[in-house]
C-alpha positions as CSV (number, residue, x, y, z in Angstrom):
1,X,-3.4,-32.9,-11.6
2,X,-1.4,-34.4,-8.7
3,X,0.1,-31.9,-6.2
4,X,3.9,-32.2,-5.8
5,X,4.1,-32.0,-2.0
6,X,7.9,-31.9,-2.0
7,X,7.7,-28.8,-4.2
8,X,5.1,-27.1,-2.0
9,X,7.3,-27.8,1.0
10,X,9.7,-25.2,-0.5
11,X,7.1,-22.5,0.2
12,X,6.5,-23.8,3.7
13,X,10.2,-23.9,4.4
14,X,10.6,-20.4,3.1
15,X,7.8,-18.9,5.2
16,X,9.1,-20.8,8.2
17,X,12.5,-19.2,7.6
18,X,11.0,-15.7,7.5
19,X,9.0,-16.5,10.6
20,X,12.1,-17.5,12.5
21,X,14.0,-14.4,11.4
22,X,11.4,-11.9,12.6
23,X,9.9,-13.7,15.6
24,X,13.2,-14.9,17.1
25,X,14.5,-11.3,17.1
26,X,11.3,-9.8,18.6
27,X,9.8,-12.3,21.0
28,X,10.9,-15.1,23.3
29,X,10.6,-18.5,21.5
30,X,8.2,-19.9,24.1
31,X,5.6,-17.3,23.0
32,X,5.6,-18.1,19.3
33,X,7.2,-21.5,18.8
34,X,4.2,-23.6,20.0
35,X,1.8,-21.7,17.7
36,X,0.6,-23.4,14.5
37,X,2.4,-22.4,11.3
38,X,-0.5,-20.1,10.1
39,X,-0.5,-18.1,13.3
40,X,3.3,-17.8,13.3
41,X,3.0,-16.4,9.8
42,X,0.3,-13.9,10.8
43,X,2.3,-12.8,13.9
44,X,5.4,-12.3,11.7
45,X,3.4,-10.2,9.2
46,X,1.7,-8.2,12.0
47,X,5.0,-7.4,13.7
48,X,6.9,-6.7,10.5
49,X,4.0,-4.6,9.1
50,X,3.8,-2.5,12.3
51,X,7.6,-1.9,12.4
52,X,7.6,-1.0,8.7
53,X,4.7,1.5,9.3
54,X,6.4,3.2,12.2
55,X,9.9,3.3,10.9
56,X,9.0,4.5,7.4
57,X,6.4,7.0,8.8
58,X,8.7,8.5,11.5
59,X,11.8,8.7,9.3
60,X,9.8,10.4,6.5
61,X,8.1,12.8,8.8
62,X,11.5,13.7,10.4
63,X,13.0,14.3,7.0
64,X,10.2,16.5,5.5
65,X,8.9,18.2,8.6
66,X,12.2,18.8,10.5
67,X,15.3,18.4,8.4
68,X,13.7,19.9,5.2
69,X,11.2,22.3,6.9
70,X,10.1,25.0,4.5
71,X,11.9,23.2,1.6
72,X,9.2,20.8,0.6
73,X,6.3,22.1,2.6
74,X,5.6,25.4,4.3
75,X,5.1,25.3,8.1
76,X,1.3,25.9,7.8
77,X,1.0,22.7,5.6
78,X,2.4,20.4,8.3
79,X,-0.3,18.4,10.0
80,X,-0.8,18.7,13.7
81,X,0.5,16.1,16.1
82,X,-3.1,15.4,17.1
83,X,-4.0,14.6,13.4
84,X,-1.0,12.3,13.1
85,X,-1.7,10.5,16.4
86,X,-5.3,9.9,15.2
87,X,-4.0,8.4,11.9
88,X,-1.7,6.1,13.9
89,X,-4.6,5.1,16.1
90,X,-6.8,4.2,13.1
91,X,-4.0,2.3,11.4
92,X,-3.1,0.3,14.5
93,X,-6.7,-0.7,15.0
94,X,-6.7,-2.1,11.4
95,X,-3.2,-3.6,11.3
96,X,-4.2,-7.0,12.7
97,X,-6.7,-7.4,9.9
98,X,-4.5,-5.9,7.2
99,X,-1.8,-8.5,7.9
100,X,-4.3,-11.3,7.8
101,X,-4.4,-10.9,4.0
102,X,-0.8,-11.7,3.2
103,X,-1.1,-14.6,5.7
104,X,-4.0,-16.1,3.9
105,X,-2.3,-15.5,0.5
106,X,0.8,-17.4,1.8
107,X,-1.4,-20.2,3.0
108,X,-2.9,-20.5,-0.5
109,X,0.5,-20.5,-2.1
110,X,1.7,-23.2,0.3
111,X,-1.4,-25.3,-0.7
112,X,-0.6,-25.0,-4.4
113,X,-3.7,-23.0,-5.3
114,X,-1.9,-20.2,-7.1
115,X,0.6,-19.7,-9.9
116,X,3.4,-18.7,-7.6
117,X,6.8,-20.4,-8.0
118,X,9.5,-20.8,-5.5
119,X,12.8,-20.2,-7.3
120,X,13.7,-17.5,-9.9
121,X,15.8,-20.2,-11.7
122,X,12.6,-22.0,-12.7
123,X,12.1,-19.3,-15.3
124,X,14.5,-17.1,-17.3
125,X,15.2,-13.6,-16.0
126,X,13.3,-12.2,-19.0
127,X,10.2,-14.1,-18.0
128,X,10.8,-13.1,-14.4
129,X,10.6,-9.4,-15.2
130,X,7.8,-9.8,-17.7
131,X,5.7,-11.6,-15.1
132,X,6.4,-8.8,-12.5
133,X,5.3,-6.2,-15.1
134,X,2.2,-8.2,-15.9
135,X,1.4,-8.7,-12.3
136,X,1.8,-5.0,-11.5
137,X,-0.5,-4.0,-14.4
138,X,-3.2,-6.3,-13.1
139,X,-2.7,-5.0,-9.6
140,X,-2.9,-1.4,-10.8
141,X,-6.1,-2.1,-12.8
142,X,-7.6,-3.9,-9.8
143,X,-6.7,-1.2,-7.2
144,X,-8.0,1.6,-9.5
145,X,-11.4,0.1,-10.0
146,X,-11.7,-1.1,-6.3
147,X,-10.8,2.4,-5.2
148,X,-13.1,4.1,-7.6
149,X,-16.1,1.8,-6.6
150,X,-15.4,2.6,-3.0
151,X,-16.2,6.2,-4.0
152,X,-19.0,5.6,-6.4
153,X,-21.0,3.0,-4.4
154,X,-22.4,5.2,-1.7
155,X,-22.8,2.6,1.1
156,X,-19.2,1.5,0.6
157,X,-18.0,5.1,0.8
158,X,-20.2,6.0,3.8
159,X,-19.3,2.9,5.9
160,X,-15.8,2.1,4.8
161,X,-13.9,4.7,2.7
162,X,-15.1,7.8,4.5
163,X,-12.8,6.8,7.5
164,X,-9.8,7.6,5.3
165,X,-11.2,10.8,3.7
166,X,-11.6,12.8,6.9
167,X,-8.0,13.7,5.9
168,X,-9.0,16.1,3.1
169,X,-6.7,19.0,3.3
170,X,-3.0,19.4,2.8
171,X,-2.4,20.2,6.5
172,X,-4.2,17.0,7.6
173,X,-2.4,14.6,5.4
174,X,0.8,12.9,6.6
175,X,2.8,9.7,5.8
176,X,0.9,8.1,8.7
177,X,-2.4,8.6,6.8
178,X,-1.3,6.0,4.3
179,X,-2.7,3.1,6.3
180,X,-5.4,5.0,8.2
181,X,-8.3,3.0,6.7
182,X,-11.3,1.0,7.9
183,X,-9.8,-2.5,8.1
184,X,-12.1,-3.9,5.3
185,X,-11.3,-0.9,3.1
186,X,-7.6,-1.6,3.4
187,X,-8.1,-5.3,2.6
188,X,-10.3,-4.6,-0.4
189,X,-7.7,-2.2,-1.9
190,X,-4.9,-4.7,-1.4
191,X,-6.8,-7.8,-2.6
192,X,-5.9,-7.3,-6.3
193,X,-2.4,-8.5,-5.2
194,X,-3.9,-11.8,-4.2
195,X,-6.2,-12.1,-7.2
196,X,-3.2,-11.6,-9.5
197,X,-1.6,-14.7,-8.0
198,X,-4.2,-16.9,-9.7
199,X,-3.6,-15.2,-13.1
200,X,0.1,-14.7,-13.7
201,X,3.1,-16.7,-12.4
202,X,5.0,-14.7,-9.8
203,X,8.0,-15.4,-7.7
204,X,7.0,-16.0,-4.1
205,X,9.4,-13.7,-2.3
206,X,8.9,-11.0,-4.9
207,X,5.1,-11.2,-4.2
208,X,5.7,-10.8,-0.4
209,X,8.1,-7.9,-1.1
210,X,5.6,-6.1,-3.3
211,X,2.9,-6.5,-0.7
212,X,5.0,-4.9,2.0
213,X,6.2,-2.2,-0.4
214,X,2.5,-1.1,-0.3
215,X,3.1,0.3,3.2
216,X,6.0,2.4,2.1
217,X,4.3,3.5,-1.1
218,X,1.1,4.6,0.7
219,X,3.2,6.6,3.1
220,X,4.9,8.3,0.2
221,X,1.7,9.4,-1.6
222,X,0.2,11.0,1.5
223,X,3.1,13.4,2.2
224,X,1.7,16.1,-0.1
225,X,5.0,16.6,-2.0
226,X,4.7,16.5,-5.8
227,X,7.6,14.5,-7.2
228,X,6.6,15.3,-10.8
229,X,8.1,12.0,-12.2
230,X,6.0,10.8,-15.2
231,X,4.0,8.5,-15.1
232,X,4.3,8.0,-11.3
233,X,1.1,8.6,-9.3
234,X,2.9,10.8,-6.7
235,X,1.6,12.7,-3.7
236,X,0.7,15.7,-5.8
237,X,-1.9,13.6,-7.7
238,X,-3.1,11.9,-4.6
239,X,-3.5,15.1,-2.6
240,X,-5.9,16.2,-5.4
241,X,-7.8,13.0,-4.9
242,X,-8.3,13.9,-1.2
243,X,-9.5,17.4,-2.0
244,X,-11.8,16.6,-5.0
245,X,-12.9,13.0,-4.1
246,X,-13.4,12.2,-7.8
247,X,-10.0,12.2,-9.5
248,X,-6.7,10.3,-9.4
249,X,-7.9,6.9,-8.1
250,X,-4.7,5.2,-9.4
251,X,-2.0,3.7,-7.1
252,X,1.4,3.5,-8.7
253,X,0.9,5.3,-12.0
254,X,-1.5,7.8,-13.7
255,X,-2.2,5.4,-16.6
256,X,-5.5,4.1,-15.4
257,X,-6.8,7.5,-14.6
258,X,-5.7,8.7,-18.0
259,X,-7.4,5.7,-19.8
260,X,-10.7,6.1,-17.8
261,X,-11.0,9.9,-17.8
262,X,-10.4,10.6,-14.1
263,X,-6.9,12.2,-14.3
264,X,-6.2,15.6,-12.9
265,X,-2.7,17.0,-13.1
266,X,-1.4,18.9,-10.1
267,X,0.8,21.2,-12.3
268,X,-2.3,22.3,-14.3
269,X,-4.2,22.7,-11.0
270,X,-1.4,25.0,-9.8
271,X,-1.5,27.0,-13.0
272,X,-5.3,27.4,-12.6
273,X,-4.9,28.6,-9.0
274,X,-2.3,31.1,-10.1
275,X,-4.6,32.4,-12.8
276,X,-7.4,32.8,-10.3
277,X,-5.2,34.6,-7.9
278,X,-4.1,37.0,-10.6
279,X,-7.7,37.7,-11.6
280,X,-8.6,38.5,-8.0
281,X,-5.6,40.8,-7.7
282,X,-6.7,42.7,-10.8
């Protein structure tokens, strides 16, 4: 099938527009304008991803550890500054590699390899939302099994995922732990976003937005605050994952863990802890 180059140029024009918006506000033009398009896109993703990580992390930490101190978490559950700085250090080492993934996916979209489309008007709004829902189901399924295999396959855990699981107690987890992974681990857990592009039609800008929402979501599920909104895989569930290593592998929802028998409910966990405390008191 012949490739419609004029149509594909819409994607190139759009990524070039995003590149100019970010790079022109953060760097002198002589530093980025001579770069090839691919490297401009990577630089934009790197700078935007880094800013998003720090802004979301600092704002959320300020809110839960300062403005709402002892409301959401007791003082002894707040991670030390040293722990948070280590998480930032690990995340910053990996960030250049993390942001290579959306750059490669954008390049594949610009080349016409995926089912991405450029304008929402090409489909009805109903199909737009159906495609997003289908895309997210595929992503959820892919992340669940990728995450679970990073635990079950011992070399993958030892050499990749263990970097993230040094944060295994409530007072060591913070929003900054959300991206504190070995670079390859972080890429593997995000790659279902790219695989889904080849299976279901998805709006280009929506795909980019969902990829960057990952940064905010991962910060949220590492703050140890149980939102208790069914069926969301909130921080209460994910904290159990960090303490037991064998439950709650899901990302956005609890459905995959429920379907595949790995779900553990934080409210039931709290009830069991209270019962154990009562027995000891008796």
